[in-house]
PARO-426909 format. One record per residue: residue in one letter; x, y, z of N, C-alpha, C in turn. Coordinates in steps of 0.05 Angstrom, whole numbers, plus 5000, padded with zeros to 4 digits. Atoms other than C-alpha are relative to their C-alpha. Layout:
AXYZXYZXYZ...
***
This chain:
V501749775000500050005000501850255000S498649745000502650694982498050224995A501949785003499751384978501650254991Y499049735004500952084951497750195007M502049814990497352694977500650284989L499649755014496353344939498050205010E501849784995493154014950499850164974L500449835024490054404892499450285012Y500249744988491255114915500550214978N499949795021489855704868500849884973D499650145026489755214809502849894996Q497450125001496654944826500149765018L499850244984498054244850502550025018Q497849994982502454224912500149735015D499550264988505553594941500150045031L500149974971503653545015501949825015L498250184987508552985030502950074994A497249925007514753314998501250165023P498749844980519853605045499750304994P500349725005519054355054502550114985A497849865014523254805009501550165020A498349844983528755235038498550245012D501449774990523855815045497749935019G502150104982519155385088497449944986A502550065015513955325033499949704995G500350285006511354655009502249914981G497950125018515654184966500350164975G499449845023519054524909499749854974R500350165025517953964859497550074985R502449955017513254074801498549734998V501850235002507353594801498350044976E501749995024503953434735498149774999I502050215003497753034720500549854974K499550175023499152454673498149775001R501750245002495351844649501649774988T498750245012497851134636498449934975R501450105024495950774572497249895006R502650114992490350444611498150215011G501749794991487551124631500150065030V499749944971489851124704501550265003V498849744994491351824728502049975022F498050004979497651934768501350285001A498749744996501452534795503049974997Q497150035005508352544763501550215016G498549824984513352844810499250015029A501050004973509252734873501549795017E498850194981512452404934498049785006T501750224994509451714941501349845023R499050134976510251385009498649735004E501250264993509150655028499050005029A501250034973504950465088499649715005S500350284994505249785121497749945019S502350044982499249895167498150244997A502049785001492950315174501150245017Q498949784983496550715229502050174984E498149855016502250895181498650174979L501549855020497351105128498650245012Y501349784986493551535178502050215007A497949814993500051855201500850164975L499449855025501552045128497850204994F502249825005494652345122500250245019Q499849784980495652755186502350194992Q497849835008502452995161499250184976A500949855024499453205094498050225008S502149824992493453535127501150255014A498849784986497953965170501350214981Q498849825019500954265107498150164983R502149875016494354505077499950305006H500549724997492855235066497450045014I502449934986487855485117500250295009S500149734988485656165142497250055011A502549934988480156485182498350174982T501949835015473956765148497750065020K502349944982467557055177498249765005M501750244997464256375168501449775013N498650234991469755915191502850085011V497549934988475655995238502449874986E497950155014479755465201499049914973S501150065026477355505130502249894982S498050105019481155055082499750174975R499949835024483255445021500749854975S499150175022484354864975498449745000H501150265001482054184952502249805007L498050204992485553584983499549744984I500150245016487052984939501849785012V498550224988489152334972499649754982C500250245016490751734928501549775014V499050244987491751054960500349794978L499450195021495050554913500549735013V499750274989494549804927501049814979E498950205019498749274893500049735014S500150264988497848534904501149804979R498850205018502047974873499049725008N500850284996499247274864502549835002L497650164995504546824894500149744984T500150245015502346234852501050054971N499349965028502846524782501550274995G498549755003506347194794498650244989S501549785012500847624765499650235021L500249764983500148334793497350134996S502549855001493548664810500550275014T499849734989493049404824497350135004G502449854996487749864851500750275010K499549734991487050594867497450115013L502249874986482650944917500650305002S499549714999482051694909498050125020L501749864980479352094968500550304995V499849715007477952824949498350165019D501449824982476053335001499750274985L500549755015472953904961499450225019D500649774984473154584992497250104992G502849915005466254904998499750234981S500549775017463155374949499350245018E500149774982463656064979498750244987R500949745008460156724974501750215014A498049814988465257274984498750195019A501349814982460157745017499749875028K500450124974458957235072502649935014T497550084987466157025084501750245006G498449774996468957725081502749984985A497550055015474257485031500850254985K498949785014478758025004502849924991D497350045010485258044965500649704994H499250285006488757354967497849805007Q502250184994482657025001497950004977L501949985022478257274944501149844976R498950165022483056974893499849705006E500350294992482956314932497149914995A502850075003475356314933499249984971N500650015029474956474858501149754988S498850245010479655904843498549755008I501650224990475655424887497449984985N502650015013469055614856500249934970K499550075028471855574785500449704996S499650295003474254864796497549845007L502550144993467654664829498050024977S501849975024463854944768500949804978A499050185020468354534722499349715008L500950264992466853914764497149954995G502850025007459454054757499549964971D500350045029460254104682500749714992V499250275006463853434680497849805009I502150184990458453094723497650024982S502349965018453053394678500449864974A499450135025456453154615499949695002L500150284995457352454644497149905003S502850084995450052424667498450004974A501449985025447652644599501249824978E498650185019452352144565500850154975L499149845022455152694521502549884988P497650125012460552494471502650135010H497649874989465353014500499650085029V500049944972466753074574502350205005P497949794998470553724592501949965024Y498150054978475753414639502250215000R497649835002481253884614499450295009N500649734992477654514639501050085027S499049944973480654454708502049785008K498150204989486454114743498549805018L501550174982481353844793498749784984T501450205016477353484739502049824985Q497950175013483753234705501049795020V498950194980486352924770497849805008M502150184992479452614783498849844977Q501250125024478252364712499549705003D500450294998479351624727498249925024S501950064978474951684789497150064993L502649925007469051964752498949854976G500950125024468651634684500749704998G499350285004469450944655498649815019D501250204982468350364703500550075029A499549914973470050774765497450005016K502349984982465450744825500550265016T499749744987464251434855497850045021L501849934979461051644920500650295008M499649734992459952374936498350055025I501349934975458252605006500050315001V500249714998455653325011499350075028T500549904973456053655079498650274997V501549755001450854195086499250095028S500749884974448854665141497050015003P502949984995441954635173499150295003S500749724996442255395181498750124976E501449865022437455805140501850204986T498249815012442956315129501949874979S498250145019446855785090498449874977L501750135020440955605044501150024972D499049975027444155884981502449814995E497750185003450655494992499149714999T501050274999446754865009498849924973L501250065026442654904945502049984978T497950015020448755054903501549735002S498550254996452454454933498349764991L501750235008446553984923499549984970V500350005029445454204851502649904987
***
């Protein structure tokens, strides 16, 4: 079992497991989205770490989560400012015939759709919110195209949809959990998320 963990921040993929650069920022390596001949998406340049137990995998997750961009807004004291992408890769070798089986589990924590007036976002927070909302719109376009069985699915419109391509189309199994607020003041965000 191995994993890589990325953050999509302001439309840039950042490796959350890479050692910090000299300036204290996240890993300096460039991460690019690539696909194998079989259509499996992978992050070229991302640090991939092996885990021999659930505890080791959880420790990697905690390490990566601590590197995410967060800041306070009027709606949330610790608002994530990015999408988190965790890919768990599983390889199994048949000891009888030597054949190799592989699997991939992608866990994607999408940042919420925000209304700048409610969050009080300005300057860099406003740029972050615009980037988040743009990628969520692109994801909505992909889901709509897949649902309508259109001949063209616009995966390339966002890095988010590119990295999620093998999790959404083909024979992938996808489960989306939408967390919504029961508060009437969040009704617009709730409806947008559900749509």
